[in-house]
Phi, psi and omega in degrees: 000127174266105187302318183299316181291327178294310182292326176295318179295320181285345183289339184271127182296327179293318179294322176296322178295319178297318179296320178298320179292319180290337176300331182279345180156159181291142180214159172277167178299320179296318178295321177295319181299330179289342184261351181233164184265054176220164181287162176300321179298319179294319177300316179299318178298312180295321178295324177298317178295318178296324179291319178298327178277000180066024179274339175231154174248152180234140179226136178278137175227088188069237178269350181271152171250129181252127184256144176216161180283137174267094185293337180301318180295321179294325176295319178296318179296316179298318179296319179296317179295322178295317178299322181284317191238350185280342180280127183277000178293142177279143180281000000 
């Protein structure tokens, strides 16, 4: 996991909105575009960034690409955050 790319991807509110939508189930870019207030081209751009950060997985279904959340990366981020801040010892 490249922490910098993950946090950069999560910093954008549109990408967080896309991830929240994908949490409910896998969708194509076109289906995602129907659920948010951005263009299909913008959704594709955001999905590319999320894919580069390994936050989403893509699977081909004929000519469509179906996107889903990669929960493994979120587990890694949660573990890293716990390591950083979960310990109650004072520095």
